[in-house]
Rosetta silent file (secondary structure, phi, psi, omega in degrees, C-alpha in Angstrom):
SEQUENCE: MLTLAIEPLLNKLRSHVSGFNIPHANASICVSAYADDLVVMVASQEDVNVLAAILNDFRILSSAKVNWTKSEAILVGEWGGGQPSLPGGLAWKSGFKYLGVYLGTNEFLNKNWEGSVEHMKGRLSRWKRLVPKMSYRGRTLVINNLTVSSLCHKLACMDPPPNLLANIQALLVDFFWDNLHWITQSVLHVPKEEGGQGLVQLSSRAAAFRLQFIQRLLTGPRDLV
SCORE:     score description
SCORE:     0.000 S_00000001
   1 L     0.000  137.680  179.238    0.000    0.000    0.000 S_00000001
   2 L   -74.939  139.677  179.107    1.312    3.470   -0.836 S_00000001
   3 L   -75.780  163.058  179.648    1.945    5.717    2.128 S_00000001
   4 L   -64.028  -26.616 -179.839    0.184    9.062    2.497 S_00000001
   5 L   -72.193  -28.405 -177.215    3.514   10.807    1.865 S_00000001
   6 H   -84.397  -33.778 -174.441    3.866    9.158   -1.558 S_00000001
   7 H   -58.221  -46.115  176.801    0.310    9.666   -2.823 S_00000001
   8 H   -61.597  -33.953  177.383    0.569   13.472   -3.233 S_00000001
   9 H   -63.036  -43.876  179.859    3.863   12.969   -5.066 S_00000001
  10 H   -63.321  -42.087  179.350    2.226   10.580   -7.534 S_00000001
  11 H   -63.383  -38.428  178.793   -0.652   12.984   -8.157 S_00000001
  12 H   -64.804  -42.613  179.635    1.815   15.797   -8.795 S_00000001
  13 H   -64.879  -42.754 -178.045    3.754   13.689  -11.280 S_00000001
  14 H   -62.588  -31.951 -175.335    0.600   12.593  -13.114 S_00000001
  15 H   -90.665  -14.216 -174.572   -0.525   16.187  -13.565 S_00000001
  16 H  -120.598  -15.866  179.922    2.821   17.749  -14.572 S_00000001
  17 L  -105.023  126.567 -175.321    4.813   15.091  -16.472 S_00000001
  18 L   -67.791  -37.455  175.383    3.607   14.378  -20.010 S_00000001
  19 L    72.412 -153.874 -173.591    4.919   10.810  -19.994 S_00000001
  20 E  -105.716  122.983  177.709    4.477    8.224  -22.750 S_00000001
  21 E   -81.753  132.678 -179.693    1.618    8.504  -25.234 S_00000001
  22 E   -94.757  115.691 -176.985   -0.022    5.207  -26.150 S_00000001
  23 L   -58.300  140.146  173.572   -0.795    5.107  -29.897 S_00000001
  24 L    65.921    6.335 -178.357   -4.452    4.650  -30.925 S_00000001
  25 L  -114.281   -5.663 -178.753   -5.578    4.600  -27.278 S_00000001
  26 L    51.741   43.194 -178.210   -5.934    8.341  -26.623 S_00000001
  27 E  -148.122  164.485  176.817   -4.109    7.816  -23.324 S_00000001
  28 E  -143.139  159.560  177.871   -0.731    8.303  -21.734 S_00000001
  29 E  -134.685  134.386 -179.921    1.170    6.868  -18.811 S_00000001
  30 L  -127.128  -19.314 -176.623    3.805    8.643  -16.761 S_00000001
  31 E  -136.625  135.379  170.187    3.976    6.804  -13.421 S_00000001
  32 E  -128.806  121.994 -174.564    4.039    3.156  -12.374 S_00000001
  33 E  -132.553  136.903  173.994    4.236    2.538   -8.641 S_00000001
  34 E  -142.832  113.617 -175.125    4.254   -0.557   -6.456 S_00000001
  35 L    54.206 -121.342 -178.951    5.048   -0.086   -2.753 S_00000001
  36 L  -100.461   11.701  174.784    8.326    1.882   -2.738 S_00000001
  37 E   -93.873  118.998 -174.283    9.274    0.993   -6.342 S_00000001
  38 E  -126.310  127.668  175.719    8.542    3.977   -8.549 S_00000001
  39 E  -117.793  127.652  177.432    8.969    4.295  -12.321 S_00000001
  40 E  -116.699  129.308 -179.544    8.519    7.676  -14.010 S_00000001
  41 L  -101.773  124.188 -178.880    8.277    7.904  -17.816 S_00000001
  42 L  -117.217  152.846 -177.114    9.560   11.098  -19.421 S_00000001
  43 L  -122.619   -0.377 -177.449    9.346   12.214  -23.037 S_00000001
  44 L  -163.468  170.126  175.067   11.537   15.326  -23.132 S_00000001
  45 H   -62.817  -34.075  177.935   14.126   17.377  -21.313 S_00000001
  46 H   -60.965  -41.713  176.746   11.262   19.481  -19.973 S_00000001
  47 H   -59.789  -43.140  179.821    9.772   16.372  -18.348 S_00000001
  48 H   -62.067  -43.246 -179.654   13.125   15.615  -16.709 S_00000001
  49 H   -64.418  -41.351  178.298   13.382   19.182  -15.378 S_00000001
  50 H   -64.613  -42.697  178.275    9.838   19.061  -14.013 S_00000001
  51 H   -58.642  -46.655 -179.434   10.546   15.693  -12.395 S_00000001
  52 H   -62.019  -40.246 -179.906   13.687   17.041  -10.699 S_00000001
  53 H   -66.675  -41.816  179.346   11.786   20.092   -9.403 S_00000001
  54 H   -64.315  -42.940  179.325    8.922   17.968   -8.024 S_00000001
  55 H   -65.701  -33.651  177.418   11.340   15.608   -6.289 S_00000001
  56 H   -68.015  -41.808  175.796   13.167   18.563   -4.770 S_00000001
  57 H   -62.054  -40.880  178.556    9.879   19.969   -3.418 S_00000001
  58 H   -61.831  -38.889  178.410    9.070   16.516   -2.054 S_00000001
  59 H   -63.498  -41.925 -178.380   12.467   16.432   -0.304 S_00000001
  60 H   -66.759  -41.785 -175.391   11.853   19.804    1.334 S_00000001
  61 H   -78.132  -32.611 -172.533    8.356   18.932    2.532 S_00000001
  62 H  -110.165   -9.170 -174.696    8.953   15.340    3.663 S_00000001
  63 L    61.797   21.762  175.567   12.677   15.285    4.591 S_00000001
  64 L  -118.638  141.010 -178.521   12.945   12.242    2.283 S_00000001
  65 L  -134.954  161.517  179.960   15.035   12.238   -0.852 S_00000001
  66 L   -74.087  135.169  172.833   15.758   10.015   -3.816 S_00000001
  67 L   -89.591   94.645 -174.451   18.789    7.761   -3.555 S_00000001
  68 H   -65.933  -26.195 -179.466   20.171    8.369   -7.040 S_00000001
  69 H   -69.001  -21.252  178.264   22.919    5.769   -6.592 S_00000001
  70 H  -102.924    7.319 -179.949   20.199    3.082   -6.377 S_00000001
  71 L  -100.812  156.284 -179.672   18.184    4.535   -9.252 S_00000001
  72 L  -136.640  154.080  179.164   18.417    3.572  -12.919 S_00000001
  73 E  -131.160  133.112  179.616   17.378    5.136  -16.213 S_00000001
  74 E  -119.293  133.645 -178.653   16.577    3.291  -19.432 S_00000001
  75 L   -97.297  123.870 -176.920   16.448    4.982  -22.823 S_00000001
  76 L  -121.610  131.720  176.222   13.681    3.721  -25.121 S_00000001
  77 L    78.903 -169.164 -178.630   13.183    4.650  -28.762 S_00000001
  78 L  -103.293  141.387 -178.461   14.727    7.504  -30.729 S_00000001
  79 L  -116.897  107.308 -176.382   15.112   11.028  -29.377 S_00000001
  80 L   -62.896  -35.588 -178.357   15.180   13.677  -32.105 S_00000001
  81 L   -89.678   12.259 -177.007   16.472   16.429  -29.803 S_00000001
  82 L    89.725  162.637 -178.410   19.221   14.295  -28.294 S_00000001
  83 L   -69.031  131.243  177.083   19.284   12.399  -25.033 S_00000001
  84 L   -65.443  146.416  174.292   17.966   14.405  -22.065 S_00000001
  85 L   -80.757  146.269 -172.116   20.434   15.096  -19.262 S_00000001
  86 L  -111.488  152.041  178.313   19.573   13.424  -15.964 S_00000001
  87 L   -81.573  165.405  171.462   19.730   14.628  -12.355 S_00000001
  88 L    65.096   20.242  179.898   21.778   13.124   -9.535 S_00000001
  89 L    76.494   12.901  177.834   24.539   11.760  -11.743 S_00000001
  90 L   -66.055  148.836  176.135   22.218    9.247  -13.413 S_00000001
  91 L  -128.871  145.333  179.335   23.316    7.796  -16.751 S_00000001
  92 E   -67.995  138.488  176.852   21.169    6.208  -19.449 S_00000001
  93 E  -124.313  173.473 -179.668   21.331    2.394  -19.662 S_00000001
  94 L   -95.372    2.254  178.288   19.950   -0.196  -22.038 S_00000001
  95 E   178.722  167.523  177.154   17.880   -1.968  -19.376 S_00000001
  96 E  -158.805  173.252 -178.884   17.025   -2.360  -15.714 S_00000001
  97 E  -109.388  128.617 -178.769   15.254   -4.656  -13.272 S_00000001
  98 E  -136.074  122.268  179.699   11.786   -3.778  -12.009 S_00000001
  99 L    53.125   43.474  174.697    9.660   -5.929   -9.690 S_00000001
 100 L    82.059    4.738 -177.419   11.818   -8.971  -10.317 S_00000001
 101 E  -126.696  132.725  176.034   11.794   -8.697  -14.118 S_00000001
 102 E   -80.362  132.632  179.172   14.547   -7.408  -16.403 S_00000001
 103 E  -125.194  145.595  178.364   13.317   -4.883  -18.970 S_00000001
 104 E   140.366 -139.640 -179.459   15.182   -3.342  -21.896 S_00000001
 105 L   -70.640  172.151  179.077   17.158   -4.693  -24.831 S_00000001
 106 H   -58.289  -33.620  178.862   17.235   -8.365  -25.784 S_00000001
 107 H   -60.453  -42.054  178.758   20.430   -8.716  -23.769 S_00000001
 108 H   -73.660  -39.990 -179.613   18.566   -7.664  -20.625 S_00000001
 109 H   -60.883  -36.751 -179.657   15.429   -9.657  -21.463 S_00000001
 110 H   -64.847  -24.267  179.060   17.485  -12.836  -21.778 S_00000001
 111 H   -63.397  -25.238 -179.812   18.659  -12.409  -18.183 S_00000001
 112 L   -62.102  -26.050 -172.436   15.140  -13.281  -17.036 S_00000001
 113 L  -114.012    2.482  179.358   15.609  -16.863  -18.203 S_00000001
 114 L   -63.869  129.519  177.640   19.290  -17.472  -17.477 S_00000001
 115 L    72.461   13.887 -177.964   19.712  -20.608  -15.378 S_00000001
 116 H   -63.767  -42.163 -179.743   15.979  -21.397  -15.398 S_00000001
 117 H   -65.157  -44.802  178.916   16.509  -25.078  -16.227 S_00000001
 118 H   -63.568  -36.475  178.483   19.209  -25.433  -13.563 S_00000001
 119 H   -63.826  -42.524  177.973   16.961  -23.656  -11.074 S_00000001
 120 H   -64.802  -40.939  177.698   14.157  -26.137  -11.757 S_00000001
 121 H   -60.196  -42.025  179.745   16.560  -29.043  -11.415 S_00000001
 122 H   -63.396  -41.687  179.221   17.695  -27.696   -8.057 S_00000001
 123 H   -65.336  -42.180 -179.417   14.143  -27.344   -6.771 S_00000001
 124 H   -69.797  -33.331 -177.290   13.179  -30.845   -7.877 S_00000001
 125 H   -63.302  -25.790  179.321   16.359  -32.390   -6.467 S_00000001
 126 L   -64.782  -23.721 -177.223   15.268  -31.403   -2.941 S_00000001
 127 L  -106.853   -2.310 -171.086   12.390  -33.865   -3.253 S_00000001
 128 H   -57.301  -44.036 -176.238   14.118  -36.565   -5.288 S_00000001
 129 H   -69.381  -17.807 -179.686   14.815  -38.951   -2.419 S_00000001
 130 H   -94.053   -9.343 -175.171   11.163  -38.790   -1.339 S_00000001
 131 H   -56.432  -46.222 -178.717    9.680  -39.484   -4.766 S_00000001
 132 H   -59.489  -23.021 -178.473    9.455  -43.301   -4.352 S_00000001
 133 H   -95.416   -5.703 -177.721    7.389  -42.766   -1.189 S_00000001
 134 L   -87.920  147.794  168.801    5.091  -40.135   -2.726 S_00000001
 135 L   -76.538  166.001  176.563    1.710  -40.733   -4.289 S_00000001
 136 H   -61.965  -34.857  178.154    1.125  -39.377   -7.772 S_00000001
 137 H   -64.632  -40.636  178.450   -1.028  -36.670   -6.209 S_00000001
 138 H   -63.546  -40.000  178.162    1.839  -35.683   -3.921 S_00000001
 139 H   -64.408  -39.535  178.487    4.233  -35.444   -6.855 S_00000001
 140 H   -63.298  -41.187  179.518    1.763  -33.234   -8.709 S_00000001
 141 H   -64.849  -39.461  177.995    1.477  -30.883   -5.722 S_00000001
 142 H   -62.495  -44.013 -178.373    5.262  -30.588   -5.456 S_00000001
 143 H   -68.113  -52.392 -173.124    5.529  -29.735   -9.152 S_00000001
 144 H   -70.113  -42.233 -170.525    2.564  -27.368   -9.435 S_00000001
 145 H   -97.715  -30.470 -173.006    2.795  -25.551   -6.101 S_00000001
 146 H  -109.172  -11.201 -177.367    6.429  -25.719   -5.005 S_00000001
 147 H  -117.626  -61.003 -174.927    8.365  -25.748   -8.270 S_00000001
 148 L   -68.350  -24.905 -177.495    6.556  -24.186  -11.219 S_00000001
 149 H   -57.029  -27.911 -179.372    5.152  -21.336   -9.108 S_00000001
 150 H   -70.119  -16.623  178.992    8.561  -19.619   -9.229 S_00000001
 151 H   -91.840  -18.213 -167.414    8.159  -19.219  -13.020 S_00000001
 152 H   -62.420  -39.755 -177.791    4.634  -17.828  -13.056 S_00000001
 153 H   -60.964  -45.495 -179.623    5.497  -14.168  -12.448 S_00000001
 154 H   -70.238  -37.260  177.897    7.893  -14.040  -15.393 S_00000001
 155 H   -64.208  -31.046  179.193    5.564  -16.053  -17.625 S_00000001
 156 H   -73.128  -21.003 -175.313    2.819  -13.530  -16.887 S_00000001
 157 H   -98.668  -30.050 -173.071    5.073  -10.667  -17.997 S_00000001
 158 L  -157.346  167.016  179.043    6.871  -11.963  -21.080 S_00000001
 159 L   -88.501  136.581  178.853    7.414  -14.827  -23.500 S_00000001
 160 L   -78.138  166.070  176.922   10.280  -17.245  -22.760 S_00000001
 161 L   -63.272  158.177  178.270   12.912  -18.250  -25.343 S_00000001
 162 L   -57.140  140.429  174.903   12.044  -21.060  -27.787 S_00000001
 163 L    74.362   -9.186 -178.452   12.223  -24.602  -26.341 S_00000001
 164 H   -63.681  -47.789 -178.619   12.771  -23.411  -22.754 S_00000001
 165 H   -65.628  -35.731  178.299    9.329  -24.463  -21.554 S_00000001
 166 H   -64.276  -39.927  179.324    9.600  -27.779  -23.405 S_00000001
 167 H   -66.396  -41.268  179.033   12.918  -28.514  -21.662 S_00000001
 168 H   -69.536  -37.877  178.891   11.496  -27.664  -18.245 S_00000001
 169 H   -60.805  -38.646  178.189    8.331  -29.663  -18.976 S_00000001
 170 H   -62.126  -39.302  176.932   10.476  -32.718  -19.704 S_00000001
 171 H   -62.296  -41.920 -178.506   12.130  -32.328  -16.278 S_00000001
 172 H   -65.231  -42.175 -179.354    8.728  -32.155  -14.579 S_00000001
 173 H   -68.177  -39.877  176.418    7.432  -35.262  -16.308 S_00000001
 174 H   -60.478  -40.989  178.382   10.626  -37.201  -15.488 S_00000001
 175 H   -64.145  -44.026 -177.882   10.219  -36.204  -11.842 S_00000001
 176 H   -59.703  -45.708 -176.512    6.567  -37.259  -11.822 S_00000001
 177 H   -86.976   -4.483 -174.025    7.299  -40.705  -13.258 S_00000001
 178 L    55.118   40.916  177.675   10.631  -41.093  -11.446 S_00000001
 179 L    69.586    6.827  177.229   12.054  -41.693  -14.966 S_00000001
 180 L  -116.244   93.005 -173.420    9.656  -44.617  -15.580 S_00000001
 181 L   -82.130  118.413 -175.163    7.049  -43.308  -18.029 S_00000001
 182 L   -96.868  -35.036 -178.750    3.922  -45.462  -17.965 S_00000001
 183 L  -135.454  171.359 -178.467    1.465  -43.534  -20.123 S_00000001
 184 L   -63.633  148.686 -174.021    1.525  -40.675  -22.619 S_00000001
 185 H   -62.187  -36.069 -175.136    2.312  -37.245  -21.197 S_00000001
 186 H   -59.303  -30.036 -179.988   -0.915  -35.612  -22.371 S_00000001
 187 H   -65.035  -31.316 -177.837   -2.966  -37.745  -19.963 S_00000001
 188 H   -64.470  -29.174 -175.434   -1.128  -36.217  -16.998 S_00000001
 189 L   -82.605  -10.629  178.320   -2.451  -32.740  -17.801 S_00000001
 190 L   -69.070  139.429  178.115   -6.107  -33.825  -17.692 S_00000001
 191 L   -53.806  150.223 -175.762   -7.874  -32.740  -14.444 S_00000001
 192 H   -60.220  -37.836 -179.348   -7.927  -35.373  -11.715 S_00000001
 193 H   -69.736  -10.997  177.695  -11.727  -35.616  -11.759 S_00000001
 194 H  -107.970   12.915  175.024  -11.516  -36.531  -15.438 S_00000001
 195 L   101.642   -0.707  177.679   -8.989  -39.308  -14.972 S_00000001
 196 L  -101.725 -156.699 -179.520   -5.720  -37.376  -15.183 S_00000001
 197 L  -119.793   -7.126  179.922   -3.405  -35.875  -12.593 S_00000001
 198 L    71.284   24.727  179.339   -3.801  -32.133  -13.206 S_00000001
 199 L   -68.640  135.717 -177.154   -0.091  -31.679  -13.884 S_00000001
 200 L   -61.716  140.274  174.153    0.664  -28.157  -15.087 S_00000001
 201 L  -112.316  109.287 -166.398    1.286  -27.719  -18.814 S_00000001
 202 H   -62.724  -42.032 -179.422    3.660  -24.779  -19.089 S_00000001
 203 H   -65.537  -35.672  176.292    2.883  -23.645  -22.631 S_00000001
 204 H   -68.845  -36.969  177.715   -0.856  -23.663  -21.833 S_00000001
 205 H   -63.187  -43.789  178.431   -0.203  -21.702  -18.638 S_00000001
 206 H   -62.714  -41.740  178.333    1.715  -19.059  -20.589 S_00000001
 207 H   -64.070  -35.985  179.148   -1.108  -18.843  -23.157 S_00000001
 208 H   -64.726  -38.847  177.261   -3.644  -18.439  -20.332 S_00000001
 209 H   -61.591  -40.134  179.382   -1.699  -15.466  -18.976 S_00000001
 210 H   -65.311  -41.804  179.650   -1.854  -13.812  -22.403 S_00000001
 211 H   -65.676  -37.261  177.693   -5.606  -14.382  -22.656 S_00000001
 212 H   -63.056  -39.981  178.429   -6.111  -12.954  -19.159 S_00000001
 213 H   -63.099  -44.956  179.407   -4.231   -9.816  -20.183 S_00000001
 214 H   -62.725  -39.676  179.230   -6.365   -9.417  -23.318 S_00000001
 215 H   -62.485  -44.843  178.575   -9.517   -9.934  -21.262 S_00000001
 216 H   -63.634  -37.785 -178.686   -8.504   -7.218  -18.782 S_00000001
 217 H   -66.774  -38.712 -175.803   -7.623   -4.898  -21.649 S_00000001
 218 H   -83.293  -30.780 -173.338  -10.952   -5.413  -23.423 S_00000001
 219 H  -112.900   -3.294 -178.376  -13.279   -5.505  -20.422 S_00000001
 220 L   -78.097 -176.830  179.618  -11.454   -3.351  -17.870 S_00000001
 221 L   -63.410  159.860 -175.179  -12.064    0.323  -17.050 S_00000001
 222 L   -63.289  -29.781 -177.705  -11.565    2.916  -19.788 S_00000001
 223 L   -91.422   11.720  178.701   -8.412    4.318  -18.169 S_00000001
 224 L   -68.653  128.839  179.283   -6.732    0.897  -17.948 S_00000001
 225 L  -106.455    0.000    0.000   -3.248    1.048  -19.493 S_00000001
């Protein structure tokens, strides 16, 4: 929840910073805030100057100031008038990390998936010695709730590289069967009440996240960005 000290700052930014215009939507966005993580979108040197002035007023009124050494700036698109100069010694970068997700160039986007297969192997290995004593239902719960859940946030935000989900899915199925595959994999993904095990299917989960986003976009409030 945003504190009362932050809310007036956000309102000031929304009313004075032009931000990023969204084509064909007749809308713009200038601020994205979650708890104490704040992203401000600027479109010109004037926006940067206004931002610096607002933050200075906020410092005077609240005795709180921005830690510029922990702040980052990412340059997106082409700037006809040249790159705006930044306050506090900030320098433009090609990407940054926000709410656990790397954003920016392809080099930064790829960081989101580095070591994902090894990470899954590590999570599954913690349960490996218990697999022979587990029921199939228990194995499904370990996979769905304790292993795959760590991927869901990133899957909801972006598409993974080709074949990554297939490689991780193979690890999950091997864990479920303890390397002894008795029936075809597709049966495992059928809900338990229909004769399957309800094992998560990663590519379907990623597609569901995309459909949820489209649904919110089409049926949400008019000012939804």
